[in-house]
N, C-alpha and C positions, 0 to 999 in steps of 0.2 A: 483496875488501875490503868493508867494511861502512860504514854511515852514521855509526857511532860510532868516534871516535878517543879514546884515553886520552891525557891531557896528557903522561904520562911517555914516550909513544911519540914525541912531537915536541919535547920540551924541549931536546934536544941537537942538533936538526937545524939546518942552515943555512936561510936564507930560501929559497934555490933548492930545496933538498931538500924543504922543507915545501910549496912550490908544486907540485912534481911529485907529492907524496903526495896533496894535497887534490884535484888535478886528476884523478888516476886512482881516487880513492876513490869507492865507491858512495855515492849519495845517495838518500834516500827521497823519493818523490814525495808532495807534500802531500795530494793527493786519496786516496792510499793509506795515509796515516799514521793509526794508531790510538793511543789513549791508552796502551795497553800498550807501544807502540814508544818512548815517552818514559820508560818505567820499566824495560823489559827490552830487551836486544838479544842475539840468539842464545842465549836461555835464561838469560842472566846479568843480574843487576840492574844498573841504571845508578845507582850510588851514589857520592856523595850527589846527583848530578844537578845539580851546579853547574858552570858553565863558559861556553863560548862556543858560539854557534850561527850558522850561515850559511844564508841563503836564496839559492838559485841559480836562475837562468833559463838553461837549457842549460848552457854552460860558463862563464857569467858570474856572478860574485858580485854580488848585488843589494843585500844587507843583511847586516851583521854585528851581532850583539847579544850580550848577556851575561846570565847568571843567577848573580849573586853572593849574593843574599839569598834568592831563590826558586829552586825547582828547575825543570828543563826542563818537567816536567808541569804546573807552575803558569804558567810564563812564556809558552811557545810558544802555547798556546790563547788567551791574552789578546790576542795580536796580531789575533785574528779577531773581536773584540767589535764588533758592528755599530752600537752606540749612538754617536751623535755626541759625547756628553759623556764617553765612555770615554777614559781617558788612557793606557792601556797598549797601545792598538791602533796603535802607531806605523807598523808595516809597511803596514797597510791605508790609513792616512791618506797615507803617502808615495806609494803606488801611485795612490790616488784623485787626488791633486794632480798627479802626474806625467802621468797620462793624461787628466785632467779628466773623471773618471767618478764614479759614486756609490760609496759604501762597499760596497754589495751587489755591484756589478759588479767592484770591486776584489777582493773576497773570492773571487769565482768565478775571476777571472783568476789570482790567486795560487794557489788550490787546483789548478787544472788545468795551469798553466804553470811552476810552481816546485817545487823540491825542497829538502831540508834535510840538513845534516850537522852533527853535534854533536862538541864536544871536551869530554870530562868530566874534571874535576879530582877525582881520587879522594880527596883529603884535604879535610876540612871547613875552614872559616875561611881560605880563600885569596883573600879579596876583593881585596887589593892586587895579587896576581899576576894574577888574572882581569881586573881593570881595566886593568892595563898591557898584558896580552896582547891584549885586545880592541882597545885603542888601536893597538897595533902591527899587528894584522891589518887594521884599517881603513886604516892608512897604506899597507900593502903591497898589499892587494887592491883598493883604491879602489872600494868598492861604489857602485853608481849611486844607491841610495836613502838612504844615510846617509854621513856624511863622517867624516874623520879628526879625532879630538879632539887638541888640543895635548898634547904630552908633559908628564907630570907635573913633570919637572924644570924645563921652561920656565915652566910655570904657577907653580911655587913661586918661581922667580927673579923673575917679574913681580910677584908679591905682595910679595916682600921689597922690591923697588924702589919699588912703590907706597906701601908703609908709610913710606918715608923722605921722600916728597914732601909 
């Protein structure tokens, strides 16, 4: 198995089957990750490079994120921006706050203790499906460093009710 899964490989799986697949799937250690690994996997391009990504610590999902407007090669590295004013380095800030350490220490910790797995959505303009899938994965995997976002249907229902008040 490889660190890249195509969405079409999982779209018809049950949650249980998905959990088995992602558990046995190979993950790429962040310290070993190269830019080319976010563009190519096994000699094939990762196109369009939009989808869901998971940061793992051993067998535990720590963070689930999405790339619906940007590609993996743009989004994943931005998590490692050491500037305090950076706003896309969510992973580092979560690790920093969780362990009460500096951003630099958080980056080192993540690079050497975490790995990555990607789910690529092969068709462009799948923002809604990517958003809903990310939300579902957060709910299922219960990552330690980010939480499940409310279902879109629930949020829509709440907005409708609020507009009548």
